[in-house]
C-alpha positions as CSV (number, residue, x, y, z in Angstrom):
1,M,59.2,-13.1,10.6
2,A,56.7,-10.4,12.6
3,E,57.6,-9.3,16.0
4,G,54.7,-11.1,17.5
5,A,56.3,-14.2,16.8
6,L,59.4,-13.8,18.8
7,F,57.8,-15.4,21.9
8,D,57.5,-18.8,19.9
9,L,60.7,-18.3,18.1
10,A,62.5,-18.5,21.7
11,G,60.6,-21.3,22.5
12,N,61.9,-23.3,19.3
13,V,65.6,-22.5,20.2
14,L,65.1,-23.7,23.6
15,Q,63.3,-26.8,22.2
16,L,66.4,-27.2,20.3
17,L,68.8,-26.7,23.3
18,G,66.7,-29.3,25.2
19,S,66.4,-31.8,22.3
20,V,67.8,-35.6,22.2
21,I,70.0,-34.6,19.3
22,V,71.9,-31.5,21.0
23,E,71.8,-33.4,24.5
24,E,73.9,-36.2,22.5
25,V,76.2,-33.2,21.5
26,K,76.5,-31.8,24.8
27,L,77.4,-35.2,26.5
28,A,79.9,-35.5,23.5
29,S,81.6,-32.4,23.9
30,S,83.0,-29.7,26.1
31,V,80.4,-27.3,25.2
32,E,77.9,-28.4,28.0
33,T,78.4,-25.5,29.9
34,E,78.0,-23.1,27.1
35,I,74.6,-24.7,26.3
36,E,73.5,-24.5,29.8
37,N,74.6,-20.8,30.1
38,L,72.8,-20.2,26.5
39,T,69.4,-21.9,27.8
40,D,69.8,-19.7,30.8
41,T,69.8,-16.6,29.0
42,V,66.9,-17.3,26.3
43,T,65.0,-18.6,29.0
44,T,65.2,-15.3,30.9
45,I,64.6,-13.0,27.7
46,R,61.4,-15.4,26.6
47,A,59.9,-14.7,30.0
48,V,59.4,-10.9,29.2
49,L,58.7,-11.0,25.3
50,L,55.1,-11.1,26.0
51,D,55.3,-7.9,27.6
52,A,57.8,-6.4,25.4
53,E,55.8,-7.6,22.0
54,M,52.8,-5.7,23.7
55,Q,54.5,-2.4,24.5
56,S,56.6,-2.5,21.2
57,S,53.7,-0.9,19.2
58,H,54.1,2.2,21.0
59,N,57.6,2.3,21.9
60,H,60.3,2.9,19.3
61,Q,63.2,2.0,21.4
62,I,61.4,-1.2,22.4
63,K,60.6,-2.1,18.8
64,V,64.7,-1.7,18.0
65,W,65.5,-3.7,20.8
66,L,63.1,-6.8,19.8
67,R,64.6,-6.3,16.2
68,R,68.0,-7.0,17.5
69,L,66.9,-9.9,19.4
70,K,65.2,-11.4,16.4
71,D,68.4,-11.4,14.6
72,V,70.4,-13.1,17.3
73,L,67.6,-15.7,17.9
74,H,67.5,-16.8,13.9
75,D,71.3,-17.1,14.3
76,A,70.9,-19.5,17.3
77,D,68.1,-21.3,15.5
78,D,70.2,-21.7,12.3
79,L,73.3,-22.8,14.2
80,L,71.5,-25.3,16.1
81,D,69.5,-26.7,13.3
82,D,73.4,-27.2,11.7
83,F,74.9,-28.6,14.4
84,S,72.0,-30.9,14.8
85,T,72.3,-31.9,10.9
86,E,76.0,-32.6,11.6
87,V,75.6,-35.0,14.4
88,M,72.9,-37.0,12.4
89,R,75.8,-37.1,9.5
90,I,78.3,-38.2,11.9
91,K,76.1,-40.9,13.6
92,M,75.2,-42.4,10.3
93,M,78.9,-42.3,9.2
94,T,79.6,-44.3,12.7
95,K,77.5,-47.2,11.8
96,K,79.7,-47.4,8.2
97,V,83.0,-46.6,9.6
98,R,84.4,-46.7,13.3
99,L,87.3,-44.6,12.5
100,F,86.9,-41.2,11.6
101,S,89.1,-38.4,10.5
102,S,89.5,-35.4,12.3
103,C,87.0,-33.5,10.5
104,S,84.1,-36.0,11.4
105,N,85.2,-36.7,15.0
106,P,82.6,-35.5,17.5
107,L,85.6,-34.3,19.7
108,A,87.2,-32.0,16.8
109,F,83.4,-31.1,16.0
110,S,82.9,-29.7,19.6
111,P,85.3,-26.8,20.0
112,K,83.7,-25.0,16.8
113,M,80.2,-25.5,18.4
114,G,81.8,-24.2,21.5
115,R,82.9,-20.9,20.2
116,E,79.8,-20.2,18.0
117,I,77.4,-20.9,20.6
118,K,79.7,-18.5,23.1
119,A,79.6,-15.7,20.3
120,I,75.7,-16.0,20.4
121,R,75.4,-16.1,24.1
122,E,77.4,-13.2,24.6
123,K,75.1,-10.8,22.1
124,L,72.2,-12.4,23.9
125,N,73.5,-11.4,27.2
126,A,74.4,-8.0,25.9
127,I,70.5,-7.8,24.8
128,A,69.4,-9.4,28.2
129,K,71.4,-6.4,30.0
130,D,69.5,-3.9,27.8
131,K,66.1,-5.1,28.6
132,E,66.7,-3.8,32.4
133,A,65.8,-0.5,31.1
134,F,62.4,-1.2,29.9
135,H,61.1,-2.6,33.2
136,F,59.2,-5.4,31.4
137,S,56.8,-7.9,33.4
138,Q,57.5,-11.6,33.2
139,S,54.9,-13.9,32.2
140,L,55.3,-17.5,30.2
141,V,51.6,-17.9,29.6
142,E,49.8,-15.7,27.0
143,P,46.8,-14.1,28.6
144,R,43.6,-15.5,27.5
145,V,40.6,-13.2,26.7
146,M,37.9,-13.5,28.8
147,T,34.6,-14.5,27.4
148,R,30.9,-14.0,28.3
149,G,29.0,-17.2,29.0
150,D,30.9,-20.0,27.3
151,R,32.6,-18.3,24.3
152,E,36.0,-18.8,23.7
153,T,38.6,-16.3,21.9
154,Y,37.9,-15.3,18.3
155,S,39.7,-13.2,15.4
156,F,38.1,-10.2,13.8
157,V,34.9,-10.7,11.7
158,L,34.2,-10.0,8.0
159,E,31.6,-8.0,6.9
160,D,28.1,-9.7,7.5
161,E,25.8,-6.7,7.6
162,V,25.7,-3.1,6.3
163,I,24.8,-0.2,8.3
164,G,24.7,3.4,7.5
165,R,25.3,3.4,3.7
166,E,21.8,4.0,2.5
167,D,22.5,7.5,1.1
168,D,25.9,6.1,-0.7
169,K,23.6,3.5,-2.3
170,K,21.1,5.5,-3.4
171,E,23.6,8.1,-5.1
172,I,25.0,5.6,-7.0
173,M,21.8,3.8,-8.0
174,E,20.7,7.3,-9.1
175,R,23.8,7.5,-11.4
176,L,23.1,4.0,-12.5
177,F,19.9,5.0,-13.9
178,D,20.4,8.4,-15.1
179,D,18.6,8.8,-18.4
180,N,20.5,12.2,-19.2
181,V,23.8,10.8,-19.8
182,V,24.8,11.0,-23.4
183,A,27.5,8.2,-23.8
184,N,26.5,4.9,-24.2
185,I,29.0,3.7,-21.4
186,S,29.0,5.6,-18.3
187,I,31.9,5.0,-15.5
188,I,31.2,5.3,-11.9
189,P,34.2,5.3,-9.6
190,I,33.7,5.1,-6.0
191,V,36.9,6.2,-4.0
192,G,38.2,6.2,-0.5
193,F,40.5,4.7,1.4
194,G,41.0,1.0,2.9
195,G,38.2,-0.2,5.3
196,L,35.7,2.3,4.4
197,G,33.4,-0.4,2.7
198,K,33.8,0.7,-1.2
199,T,33.4,-3.1,-2.1
200,T,30.5,-3.6,0.3
201,L,28.8,-0.6,-1.5
202,A,29.5,-1.8,-4.7
203,Q,28.0,-5.0,-3.6
204,L,24.9,-3.4,-2.3
205,V,24.3,-2.0,-5.8
206,Y,25.1,-5.0,-7.6
207,N,22.5,-7.1,-5.9
208,D,19.6,-4.7,-5.8
209,K,16.8,-6.2,-7.1
210,N,16.5,-3.2,-9.8
211,V,19.8,-3.8,-11.0
212,Q,18.9,-7.6,-11.7
213,T,16.0,-6.5,-14.1
214,K,17.3,-3.5,-15.8
215,F,20.6,-5.0,-17.1
216,E,21.1,-7.7,-19.4
217,I,24.5,-8.8,-18.3
218,K,26.1,-8.4,-14.6
219,L,29.7,-8.8,-14.4
220,W,32.0,-8.7,-11.1
221,V,35.9,-8.7,-11.6
222,C,38.4,-8.1,-8.8
223,I,41.3,-6.3,-10.4
224,S,43.7,-5.6,-7.2
225,D,47.6,-5.0,-7.6
226,V,48.1,-6.6,-11.0
227,F,46.1,-4.9,-14.2
228,D,46.4,-7.7,-16.9
229,V,43.9,-6.9,-19.3
230,Q,44.2,-10.2,-21.1
231,R,43.4,-11.9,-17.5
232,I,40.5,-9.4,-17.3
233,V,39.3,-10.2,-20.8
234,K,39.6,-13.8,-20.0
235,E,37.6,-13.7,-16.8
236,I,34.8,-11.6,-18.7
237,L,34.6,-14.0,-21.5
238,E,34.4,-17.1,-19.1
239,H,31.8,-15.6,-17.1
240,L,29.8,-15.0,-20.3
241,T,30.1,-18.0,-21.8
242,K,30.7,-20.5,-19.1
243,R,33.8,-21.9,-20.4
244,K,37.5,-21.6,-20.9
245,H,39.1,-19.1,-23.3
246,E,42.6,-19.1,-24.6
247,G,44.3,-17.4,-27.6
248,S,45.8,-13.8,-27.8
249,I,44.4,-10.8,-27.1
250,E,43.4,-9.9,-30.6
251,M,41.3,-13.2,-30.6
252,L,39.8,-12.5,-27.0
253,Q,38.6,-8.7,-27.8
254,T,37.0,-10.3,-31.0
255,Q,35.2,-12.6,-28.9
256,L,34.3,-10.2,-26.1
257,R,33.0,-7.6,-28.9
258,E,30.6,-9.9,-30.1
259,E,29.2,-10.9,-26.4
260,L,28.9,-7.4,-25.6
261,D,27.6,-6.0,-28.8
262,G,24.4,-4.3,-28.3
263,K,23.7,-5.5,-24.8
264,K,23.3,-3.5,-22.0
265,Y,25.7,-4.4,-19.1
266,L,26.8,-3.6,-15.6
267,I,30.5,-4.3,-14.9
268,V,31.9,-3.9,-11.6
269,L,36.0,-3.6,-11.6
270,D,36.7,-3.9,-8.0
271,D,39.9,-2.8,-6.3
272,L,41.5,-0.9,-9.2
273,W,45.0,0.3,-8.4
274,N,46.5,0.6,-11.7
275,E,47.4,4.0,-12.8
276,E,49.0,3.4,-16.1
277,S,46.4,5.2,-18.5
278,N,47.6,3.0,-21.6
279,K,46.5,-0.3,-20.0
280,W,43.0,1.4,-18.9
281,L,42.5,2.9,-22.2
282,L,43.0,-0.8,-23.8
283,L,40.3,-2.3,-21.8
284,R,38.0,0.5,-21.8
285,N,37.9,0.3,-25.6
286,L,37.3,-3.2,-25.6
287,L,34.1,-2.5,-23.4
288,M,32.4,0.3,-25.8
289,G,30.6,-2.1,-27.9
290,G,27.7,-2.2,-24.8
291,A,24.0,-0.6,-25.6
292,K,23.2,2.8,-24.2
293,G,22.7,2.8,-20.5
294,S,25.6,0.5,-19.8
295,R,27.6,1.4,-16.9
296,I,31.2,0.5,-15.5
297,I,31.5,0.8,-11.5
298,V,35.1,1.1,-10.1
299,T,36.3,1.0,-6.6
300,T,39.6,2.3,-5.8
301,R,41.7,3.9,-3.2
302,S,43.4,6.6,-5.6
303,E,41.6,10.1,-6.9
304,N,44.2,9.6,-9.6
305,V,42.9,6.3,-10.7
306,A,39.4,8.0,-11.2
307,R,40.8,10.8,-13.1
308,I,43.2,8.4,-15.1
309,I,39.8,6.2,-16.0
310,G,38.2,9.5,-17.7
311,A,35.4,10.2,-14.9
312,T,34.7,13.7,-14.2
313,S,33.1,13.1,-11.2
314,W,33.2,10.4,-8.5
315,H,31.4,9.1,-5.4
316,A,33.9,10.0,-2.5
317,L,33.0,7.6,0.6
318,R,33.4,9.2,3.8
319,G,33.4,7.5,7.5
320,L,30.2,6.6,8.9
321,P,28.0,9.6,10.4
322,E,28.5,9.6,14.3
323,E,24.8,8.1,15.1
324,K,25.3,5.2,12.3
325,A,28.8,4.4,13.7
326,W,27.6,3.9,17.1
327,S,24.5,1.7,15.7
328,L,27.5,-0.4,14.4
329,F,29.6,-0.3,17.2
330,V,26.5,-1.3,19.6
331,K,25.7,-4.3,17.2
332,M,29.1,-5.7,17.3
333,A,30.2,-4.9,20.6
334,F,27.2,-5.8,23.0
335,E,24.9,-8.9,24.0
336,N,22.4,-9.4,21.1
337,G,23.5,-5.8,20.0
338,Q,21.6,-4.3,22.9
339,L,22.6,-1.6,25.0
340,P,24.0,-2.7,28.5
341,K,22.3,-1.3,31.5
342,N,25.6,-0.2,33.0
343,E,25.9,3.2,31.9
344,A,29.9,3.1,31.9
345,F,30.0,0.7,29.4
346,V,28.1,3.1,27.1
347,S,30.2,5.9,27.9
348,L,33.6,4.2,27.5
349,G,32.1,2.7,24.1
350,R,31.3,6.2,22.8
351,D,35.0,7.2,23.7
352,I,36.3,4.5,22.1
353,M,34.0,4.6,19.0
354,G,35.3,8.0,18.8
355,K,38.7,6.9,17.7
356,C,37.7,4.9,14.8
357,G,36.9,7.9,12.5
358,G,33.5,6.4,11.4
359,V,35.6,3.7,9.4
360,P,33.4,0.5,9.5
361,L,36.0,-2.0,9.4
362,A,38.0,-0.4,12.2
363,I,34.7,-0.3,14.1
364,R,33.8,-4.2,13.8
365,T,37.4,-5.1,14.4
366,I,37.5,-2.9,17.8
367,A,34.2,-3.7,18.9
368,S,34.6,-7.5,18.1
369,L,37.6,-7.5,20.4
370,L,35.5,-5.5,23.3
371,Y,32.8,-8.3,23.0
372,T,35.1,-10.6,24.8
373,K,35.8,-8.3,27.5
374,A,33.0,-8.7,30.0
375,T,34.4,-6.0,33.1
376,E,34.3,-2.3,33.1
377,N,37.9,-2.6,34.2
378,E,38.8,-4.1,31.0
379,W,37.0,-1.8,28.6
380,R,38.7,0.9,30.5
381,S,42.2,-0.7,30.3
382,F,41.5,-0.8,26.4
383,K,40.8,2.5,26.0
384,D,43.5,4.0,28.0
385,Y,46.3,1.5,26.7
386,E,45.2,-0.3,23.4
387,L,43.5,2.7,21.9
388,S,46.5,4.6,22.0
389,K,47.8,2.5,19.3
390,I,45.5,3.3,16.7
391,T,46.7,6.3,14.3
392,Q,44.2,9.2,13.6
393,D,46.0,9.3,10.0
394,E,43.0,8.1,7.7
395,E,45.6,6.1,5.3
396,N,46.9,4.2,8.3
397,V,44.0,3.7,10.7
398,I,43.0,0.3,9.3
399,L,46.6,-1.1,9.7
400,S,46.9,0.1,13.1
401,T,43.6,-1.4,14.1
402,L,44.1,-4.8,12.5
403,K,47.4,-4.8,14.3
404,L,45.4,-4.8,17.7
405,S,43.4,-8.2,16.2
406,Y,46.9,-9.6,15.2
407,N,47.9,-8.9,18.9
408,H,45.3,-10.9,20.4
409,L,45.9,-14.0,18.5
410,P,47.7,-16.7,20.3
411,S,51.6,-16.7,19.7
412,Y,51.4,-20.3,17.7
413,L,48.9,-18.4,15.4
414,K,50.8,-15.4,14.9
415,Q,53.7,-17.1,13.1
416,C,51.6,-18.7,10.8
417,F,49.4,-15.8,10.0
418,A,52.2,-13.6,9.4
419,Y,54.0,-16.2,7.3
420,C,50.8,-15.5,4.8
421,R,51.9,-12.2,3.9
422,L,54.7,-14.0,1.7
423,F,51.7,-14.5,-1.0
424,P,50.4,-11.9,-3.0
425,K,47.2,-10.2,-2.5
426,D,44.3,-12.2,-3.5
427,Y,46.0,-15.4,-4.1
428,K,44.4,-18.5,-3.2
429,I,46.5,-20.5,-0.8
430,D,45.9,-24.4,-1.0
431,V,45.6,-25.4,2.4
432,T,47.7,-28.5,2.3
433,T,50.6,-26.5,0.4
434,L,50.4,-23.6,3.3
435,I,50.7,-26.4,6.2
436,N,53.7,-28.1,4.3
437,L,55.2,-24.6,4.2
438,W,54.5,-24.0,7.9
439,A,56.1,-27.5,8.7
440,A,59.2,-26.6,6.5
441,Q,59.7,-23.7,9.0
442,A,59.7,-26.5,12.0
443,W,56.5,-24.4,13.4
444,D,54.9,-27.7,14.2
445,K,58.0,-29.3,15.7
446,K,56.6,-29.2,19.4
447,W,53.6,-31.4,18.2
448,D,54.4,-35.2,17.9
449,D,52.7,-36.8,15.1
450,G,49.9,-38.0,17.1
451,E,49.5,-34.0,18.2
452,T,49.1,-32.6,14.8
453,E,45.2,-33.1,14.7
454,C,45.0,-31.4,18.1
455,Y,47.2,-28.6,16.5
456,D,44.6,-28.4,13.6
457,D,42.0,-28.0,16.2
458,M,43.4,-25.6,18.5
459,S,44.3,-23.2,15.3
460,L,40.6,-23.1,14.2
461,E,39.4,-22.8,18.0
462,G,41.7,-19.8,18.2
463,L,40.0,-18.0,15.1
464,Q,36.4,-17.8,16.3
465,P,34.4,-15.2,14.4
466,H,32.0,-12.8,15.9
467,P,28.5,-14.4,17.2
468,N,26.9,-12.1,14.4
469,L,28.4,-14.1,11.7
470,K,25.7,-15.4,9.1
471,G,27.8,-17.4,6.6
472,L,30.4,-20.1,7.3
473,D,32.1,-22.2,4.7
474,L,35.0,-24.7,6.1
475,S,36.7,-26.2,3.1
476,Y,39.5,-28.6,3.3
477,Y,39.8,-28.1,6.9
478,M,42.0,-30.9,8.5
479,G,41.2,-31.4,11.9
480,V,39.1,-34.0,13.6
481,R,36.4,-31.8,15.2
482,I,34.5,-28.5,14.4
483,P,35.2,-25.7,16.9
484,S,32.9,-25.5,19.7
485,W,32.1,-22.2,18.7
486,V,29.9,-23.1,15.9
487,S,27.2,-24.1,18.1
488,S,27.1,-20.5,19.5
489,L,26.7,-18.5,16.3
490,T,23.0,-18.0,17.0
491,N,22.8,-15.7,13.9
492,L,24.1,-18.6,11.2
493,V,22.0,-18.7,8.0
494,H,24.4,-20.7,6.0
495,F,26.7,-23.6,7.0
496,R,28.6,-25.2,4.0
497,L,31.0,-28.2,5.2
498,S,33.3,-29.7,2.3
499,S,36.4,-32.0,2.0
500,N,37.5,-33.3,5.1
501,K,39.0,-36.8,5.6
502,R,38.9,-37.1,9.6
503,L,35.7,-35.5,10.9
504,Q,33.4,-38.1,12.0
505,H,30.4,-36.0,13.6
506,L,29.2,-32.3,14.0
507,P,28.8,-30.2,17.0
508,P,24.7,-29.6,17.9
509,I,23.7,-27.4,15.2
510,N,20.0,-28.2,15.2
511,Q,19.2,-25.8,17.8
512,L,20.2,-22.7,15.9
513,P,17.3,-20.5,15.4
514,F,18.1,-19.0,12.1
515,L,20.1,-21.4,10.0
516,K,18.4,-22.0,6.6
517,V,20.9,-23.8,4.4
518,V,23.1,-27.0,5.5
519,F,25.2,-28.2,2.7
520,L,27.7,-31.2,3.7
521,H,30.1,-32.7,0.7
522,N,32.8,-35.1,0.3
523,M,33.0,-35.9,4.2
524,K,35.0,-38.9,3.9
525,A,35.2,-39.9,7.6
526,L,31.8,-38.4,8.5
527,K,29.6,-41.3,10.3
528,Y,26.8,-39.2,12.1
529,I,25.5,-36.0,11.7
530,S,25.4,-35.6,15.5
531,D,27.4,-37.0,18.4
532,E,24.3,-37.8,20.5
533,D,24.3,-41.3,21.8
534,S,20.6,-41.8,20.8
535,V,17.6,-39.7,19.5
536,S,16.2,-40.1,22.9
537,N,19.0,-37.9,24.4
538,V,17.7,-35.1,22.1
539,L,14.1,-35.2,22.4
540,G,13.6,-37.3,25.6
541,A,12.1,-40.7,26.0
542,S,8.3,-39.6,24.7
543,S,7.9,-40.7,21.4
544,S,5.4,-37.6,21.3
545,S,8.2,-35.4,21.2
546,S,9.3,-36.8,17.7
547,K,6.5,-34.5,16.1
548,T,8.6,-31.6,17.7
549,P,10.1,-29.4,14.9
550,F,14.1,-29.2,15.0
551,F,16.2,-27.1,12.8
552,P,13.3,-24.5,13.2
553,S,14.2,-22.4,10.0
554,L,15.8,-24.9,7.9
555,S,14.8,-24.9,4.1
556,S,17.8,-26.2,2.2
557,L,19.7,-29.3,3.3
558,R,22.2,-31.1,0.7
559,I,24.2,-33.9,1.8
560,S,26.3,-35.9,-0.9
561,N,29.3,-37.9,-1.2
562,C,29.8,-39.0,2.4
563,P,30.4,-42.8,2.1
564,K,30.5,-43.8,5.9
565,L,27.5,-41.7,6.9
566,K,25.2,-43.8,8.8
567,G,22.4,-42.0,10.2
568,W,21.8,-38.7,11.9
569,W,22.5,-39.9,15.5
570,R,25.1,-42.4,16.9
571,N,22.6,-44.9,18.7
572,S,23.8,-47.3,21.1
573,D,21.1,-49.5,20.1
574,D,21.3,-50.5,16.6
575,N,17.9,-52.8,16.8
576,E,16.0,-49.6,18.2
577,P,13.1,-48.5,16.3
578,H,14.4,-45.2,15.3
579,H,11.6,-44.0,13.0
580,L,9.2,-44.0,16.0
581,L,11.4,-41.5,18.0
582,L,12.9,-39.5,15.1
583,P,12.0,-35.9,15.1
584,S,10.3,-33.9,12.0
585,F,12.3,-31.6,10.0
586,P,10.1,-28.0,9.9
587,P,7.8,-27.5,7.1
588,S,10.4,-24.5,6.0
589,L,12.0,-27.5,4.3
590,L,11.8,-27.1,0.7
591,D,15.0,-28.9,-0.6
592,L,16.2,-32.0,0.4
593,Q,18.8,-33.9,-1.9
594,I,21.2,-36.8,-0.8
595,E,23.5,-38.2,-2.9
596,V,26.3,-41.2,-2.8
597,C,25.6,-42.1,1.0
598,P,25.6,-46.0,0.7
599,N,25.7,-46.6,4.2
600,L,22.7,-44.0,5.2
601,T,20.0,-45.9,6.8
602,S,17.8,-43.4,8.3
603,M,16.9,-39.5,8.5
604,P,14.6,-37.3,10.5
605,L,10.8,-37.2,9.4
606,I,10.4,-35.0,6.5
607,P,7.3,-32.7,5.2
608,D,6.4,-32.4,1.9
609,L,9.0,-31.2,-0.2
610,T,9.1,-28.8,-3.3
611,V,12.4,-30.2,-4.4
612,S,14.0,-33.4,-3.4
613,H,16.5,-35.7,-5.1
614,I,17.9,-39.0,-3.5
615,G,20.7,-41.2,-5.3
616,D,22.8,-44.0,-4.6
617,C,21.6,-44.3,-1.1
618,P,20.6,-48.1,-1.4
619,L,19.7,-48.4,2.6
620,L,18.0,-45.1,3.2
621,R,14.4,-45.5,4.2
622,L,12.8,-42.0,4.9
623,H,9.7,-41.8,6.8
624,E,6.7,-39.9,6.7
625,G,4.9,-41.1,9.5
626,N,5.3,-44.9,8.6
627,S,4.9,-44.0,4.7
628,E,6.7,-46.2,1.9
629,D,10.6,-46.2,1.8
630,C,12.6,-43.6,-0.1
631,P,13.3,-44.3,-3.8
632,K,16.7,-46.5,-4.2
């Protein structure tokens, strides 16, 4: 378990000590005093854990102290679980037999429990005594991150825009289209340590409009830690043929050669780690059938990999130039990406940005954390205290920077987040399976059955992204509410929501100025798009407001398989002539597709559409003014 979760682990131990099962053991045995003493000791230690965890990243002695504590707390947690199980066994036997043997008698069971609890308490007492040397401050409430306006806490942002890579892209493009290359197939490695943006640069090139027209075949394959030639070949074939491929590597290589023969292709092999030359040579030979001008772009952290794949030169990606780095920092750290009037923020920001080494991921992560800090004192405190935790070693700057983001998560998210490290890199984690695994760790035991939905909602609320986010996809989310921060994503362009069984309505999204694409699919409980009581609450009572466009930039709306969806708004009067008050979608809406919504009765007014399809919506009546009903 990560050290950042010790606060919750101590809380779990206290909860077990105070649970009904443990109370029954206490009342039925002579260990009451030991349990009370252990409770006092754990409570005392837990009171300083938040401060201890914060200081541990730059104090080795505290880190060692926390490791000792972690081991003993795990022992206590296991012991109390074992005792709880034993008491349940005794209670079940009591129903069948009224006379026990000594091994099943609670009175015989108690001395063993007392001895083991005492041993753990003595270890914790020694650890508690050692904490005095560190002068920790006490706190039982996690500090909340201050926000500007009504925004709430968030986690770090994913790449949404690219700044400062124009020259790098130009160099790669020149190598892509270099007619002086003699070999049919040319390999272009992009080399640099993690967080510099190798994948982003490759994506910039891959999606360039000139690349789209110059290559017959374009393929993107993520390699990562495991270099499995057969898997890679299968993935390429499935992309080319749109169907599954099985069989031996001999069969697969024959099919691959047929697909690539004589065709000019671009293949990106992203995140290549393997340094076994024989495996690379096998894959390279299978890709040699392309036409002259074919290119393979490889992104890797290792110059040795670049040599092994036969490249005579490679593009060494560096940190951003200072002014480009500053532009990225300003965009992520300040409201609307604009410099503040307070020069102190600018000066502090320059100092903080300088510690990031021009690494885009480090800049985004730190600037996103600072975005939530509204006062000069908070920025100064971050510079003087938090920034010292970031190593200047290029190879480790990303890990130390991301650790800052982890430290700013609520503790209930830390342990869940840390658990995900058990999965291999690039592993697709099934949400339901992951939740069951968390439950198996008893991390949800503080929540009653009726509170698990709240826990899901709290978890997503605690992962608020940066407001510059442009694409949001929520699939298989188990909560009953979409987080409130969605309404504040003023730069959002694409919103996709699918496969939720509990959500009944969405937060207000119609006012988002740049939202172009909305996709709702397989929403089993969704009844209304908006939770407003009526259209009038959105537009006012005047019917003249019905002609005012909302969703000002919407170009595509797709809704499918929403069996309980009734309409756009939750109306208090079902007899109200809604279509007289309905607003209009903007003229920018070109694509409207609605399928399998059997209870849907009405939608906002629609403009002339380039593409429209409505099926299995027998009750739906679309209105263009007071035009004909929609097709059934």
